[in-house]
C-alpha positions as CSV (number, residue, x, y, z in Angstrom):
1,M,-10.6,-93.4,-180.5
2,R,-10.7,-90.2,-182.4
3,G,-11.1,-87.2,-180.0
4,C,-10.0,-89.4,-177.0
5,V,-6.8,-89.3,-175.1
6,L,-4.9,-92.4,-173.7
7,T,-3.2,-91.4,-170.5
8,F,-0.6,-93.6,-168.4
9,A,-0.4,-93.1,-164.7
10,N,2.5,-95.0,-163.1
11,A,3.5,-95.9,-159.6
12,P,7.0,-97.1,-158.9
13,S,7.7,-100.1,-157.0
14,S,11.2,-101.3,-155.8
15,C,12.2,-104.7,-156.9
16,G,15.6,-105.0,-155.5
17,A,18.9,-103.1,-155.9
18,I,19.0,-103.1,-159.7
19,R,15.6,-104.6,-160.8
20,G,12.5,-102.5,-160.8
21,C,8.9,-102.6,-162.1
22,F,6.2,-99.9,-162.6
23,V,2.4,-100.4,-162.3
24,F,0.7,-98.7,-165.2
25,Y,-3.0,-97.8,-165.1
26,L,-4.8,-97.3,-168.2
27,F,-7.1,-94.4,-168.3
28,L,-9.4,-93.3,-171.1
29,S,-10.3,-89.8,-171.2
30,C,-12.8,-88.5,-173.6
31,H,-12.6,-84.6,-173.8
32,A,-15.9,-84.3,-175.6
33,H,-17.8,-86.0,-172.5
34,R,-15.3,-85.0,-169.9
35,Q,-15.4,-88.5,-168.6
36,R,-12.5,-90.6,-167.2
37,K,-12.7,-94.4,-166.7
38,S,-10.1,-96.6,-165.5
39,K,-9.4,-100.1,-166.4
40,A,-10.0,-102.3,-163.4
41,D,-6.9,-104.4,-163.4
42,P,-3.5,-102.8,-163.7
43,F,-0.7,-104.5,-165.8
44,F,2.9,-105.0,-164.8
45,I,6.0,-104.3,-166.8
46,H,9.4,-105.6,-165.5
47,F,12.6,-104.2,-166.5
48,T,16.1,-103.7,-165.6
49,L,17.3,-100.3,-164.5
50,S,19.8,-98.7,-166.9
51,T,21.1,-96.4,-164.0
52,M,21.0,-96.9,-160.3
53,L,19.1,-94.7,-157.9
54,T,21.6,-92.4,-156.0
55,H,21.5,-90.7,-152.6
56,A,20.2,-94.0,-150.9
57,I,21.4,-97.1,-149.3
58,T,20.4,-100.1,-151.3
59,P,20.3,-103.8,-150.6
60,P,22.2,-106.3,-152.6
61,A,20.3,-107.8,-155.5
62,T,19.2,-111.4,-154.9
63,N,21.0,-112.4,-158.0
64,Q,23.9,-110.5,-159.5
65,I,22.2,-108.7,-162.3
66,A,25.2,-106.3,-162.6
67,V,28.7,-106.8,-161.2
68,G,30.7,-104.1,-159.5
69,D,32.0,-102.3,-162.5
70,D,28.5,-102.0,-164.1
71,I,27.3,-100.4,-160.8
72,Y,30.3,-98.1,-160.8
73,N,29.8,-96.9,-164.3
74,A,26.1,-96.3,-163.5
75,V,26.6,-94.4,-160.1
76,F,30.1,-93.3,-159.2
77,P,30.5,-90.5,-161.8
78,R,27.1,-89.3,-161.4
79,S,26.7,-88.9,-157.6
80,A,28.8,-87.6,-154.9
81,N,26.8,-89.0,-152.1
82,F,25.7,-92.6,-152.1
83,R,26.1,-95.9,-150.4
84,I,25.4,-99.4,-152.1
85,E,25.7,-102.8,-150.4
86,L,27.3,-105.4,-152.7
87,D,28.6,-109.0,-152.2
88,Y,32.3,-109.2,-151.6
89,D,33.4,-110.0,-155.1
90,A,31.3,-107.3,-156.7
91,A,32.7,-104.8,-154.1
92,L,36.2,-105.7,-155.2
93,D,35.2,-105.1,-158.8
94,F,33.7,-101.7,-157.7
95,I,37.1,-100.7,-156.0
96,R,39.2,-101.6,-158.9
97,Q,37.0,-99.3,-161.1
98,I,37.6,-96.4,-158.9
99,G,41.2,-96.3,-159.7
100,D,43.7,-93.9,-158.1
101,W,42.0,-91.2,-156.1
102,N,44.7,-89.2,-154.2
103,D,45.9,-91.8,-151.6
104,F,43.0,-94.3,-152.7
105,T,45.0,-97.1,-154.6
106,P,42.7,-100.1,-155.4
107,G,45.5,-102.6,-154.8
108,H,46.2,-101.3,-151.5
109,V,42.7,-101.0,-150.4
110,I,41.9,-104.5,-151.4
111,D,45.1,-105.7,-149.6
112,A,43.8,-104.0,-146.5
113,L,40.2,-105.4,-147.0
114,E,41.4,-108.9,-147.4
115,A,43.5,-108.6,-144.1
116,A,40.2,-107.5,-142.5
117,D,38.3,-110.4,-144.1
118,R,40.7,-112.8,-142.5
119,L,40.2,-111.3,-139.0
120,I,36.4,-111.2,-139.0
121,P,35.0,-114.7,-137.9
122,R,32.8,-116.5,-140.5
123,C,29.3,-117.9,-139.9
124,S,29.7,-121.2,-137.8
125,H,27.0,-123.1,-139.7
126,D,28.1,-122.5,-143.4
127,G,31.3,-120.6,-143.4
128,A,30.0,-117.6,-145.1
129,R,31.1,-114.2,-144.4
130,S,29.4,-112.7,-141.2
131,Y,29.4,-109.1,-142.4
132,T,28.1,-106.9,-145.2
133,I,30.2,-104.5,-147.2
134,S,29.0,-101.2,-148.8
135,V,30.8,-99.0,-151.3
136,G,30.0,-95.4,-152.0
137,R,31.1,-91.9,-152.0
138,E,30.8,-89.1,-149.4
139,G,32.5,-86.7,-151.7
140,S,35.4,-89.2,-151.9
141,P,35.5,-92.9,-151.8
142,V,34.1,-94.7,-148.7
143,L,33.6,-98.3,-147.5
144,Y,31.5,-99.5,-144.8
145,L,31.6,-103.0,-143.1
146,E,28.8,-104.0,-140.7
147,R,28.6,-107.0,-138.7
148,S,25.8,-108.0,-136.1
149,E,26.6,-110.4,-133.3
150,F,24.1,-112.2,-131.2
151,S,24.1,-114.9,-128.6
152,G,26.3,-117.7,-129.6
153,T,28.0,-115.7,-132.2
154,E,31.8,-115.7,-132.0
155,R,32.8,-112.2,-131.0
156,L,35.1,-109.9,-132.8
157,S,37.6,-108.8,-130.2
158,D,38.6,-105.1,-129.4
159,S,42.1,-105.9,-130.6
160,A,40.8,-107.3,-133.9
161,M,38.8,-104.1,-134.4
162,R,41.7,-102.0,-133.8
163,T,43.9,-104.1,-136.1
164,I,41.4,-103.7,-138.9
165,C,41.5,-100.0,-138.7
166,R,45.1,-99.8,-138.4
167,E,45.6,-102.1,-141.4
168,M,43.2,-99.9,-143.4
169,E,45.1,-96.7,-142.4
170,L,48.8,-98.2,-143.0
171,I,48.1,-100.5,-145.9
172,G,44.9,-98.9,-147.5
173,Q,46.1,-95.4,-146.6
174,A,42.6,-94.5,-145.5
175,D,42.3,-90.9,-144.2
176,E,39.7,-92.0,-141.6
177,A,39.2,-95.6,-140.3
178,I,36.9,-96.0,-137.3
179,S,34.9,-98.7,-135.7
180,T,31.6,-98.0,-133.9
181,V,29.9,-100.6,-131.6
182,H,26.2,-100.3,-131.0
183,D,24.7,-102.4,-128.3
184,F,21.1,-103.9,-128.9
185,S,18.8,-102.9,-126.1
186,F,16.6,-105.9,-126.7
187,S,19.3,-108.6,-126.4
188,K,22.9,-109.0,-125.5
189,G,23.9,-108.5,-129.2
190,R,25.6,-105.8,-130.8
191,R,26.3,-104.2,-134.2
192,I,29.9,-103.3,-135.2
193,D,30.3,-100.6,-137.9
194,F,33.6,-99.8,-139.6
195,R,33.8,-96.8,-141.8
196,F,36.8,-96.3,-144.1
197,W,37.1,-92.9,-145.9
198,W,39.7,-91.3,-148.3
199,D,39.9,-87.7,-149.0
């Protein structure tokens, strides 16, 4: 190998919110002959990211590799603009880690979130939550709830939407609490987005 250089070229590949992998291609470059040959088959190295990617919306991991406080430590102090979808319990862990931030008080926010959770109908076939929750920062802490409704899905009433926003303002002390309904053009369904933001 004397006089030759081994070079690694990598191509990132997403493997969920926390896990990732890189595909490494091994090249042999011989400066004496100016030749470059690549190995035919790449090999894969799987790993767990030590820090989360920021400035992106990421889906939840299929298995909880890191809980909410680990994700908080990896992202919240390092980025002022991100949004991450978590399962409910991990989101509560994340909220607790934020601590007091002006009018953002974790206990009050969680109380308001639990009130919203009681108002949103569960899935009829298994009783699971019928919405997603995302945590993040838009300068300051922000929470998103998103629920899709299709034919046969129990509808979230307009009064329930107003109550959820009011609870987040009064109990959670959010500076902004809004709900937006997006009708699906291809069906009779719709998507409901809640956004709660603290200055």
